[in-house]
Phi, psi and omega in degrees: 000145175220159177225150178209162177241135174250117191286344178288145175295159185301327177296328178280316179304319179264020173054044177073006179275134176271114180298338177284343182271354180284126184292132175305322181300317180294321178294322178293323181295319180294323183289337178292344181301331184302328185284348186257107178081179182285139173233119181259337179198181179153198181216137173260124183246126178241120178246127176262127179231156173261120178236109178056043179077003179245141171286133179235134178250125180257123181246137174228132176259117176263112187267164180304325177291335175294323183279327192241343182266116183291341178249044191280348181057044178297126179301162188301307183291328176288323176295325175297317180297321178294320180291320178299314182293322176299318179293318178296324174303323175287335185277340178264154179295152182303139176088357185300313184295321183287345181273354180284000000 
């Protein structure tokens, strides 16, 4: 486990998006992309957020084509997740991910 601090408020980190306002159907539609075409690698990302006192788990599948294809047509919520991960990558010391 590691910890780091991002000085920006959560609204800035999530680019003004309220994670509690993301529609479950939109997330499910994004997850169905795995069934379209070949998938060789990727990452399953789970974000735990508190919405009205209840825990909500938001899942995003970042597929290999999202990472490597410049014309991947990555859905909105998955793109946001990728930008968030890039921001977190800058906040952690070099080599953190390879030490896990």
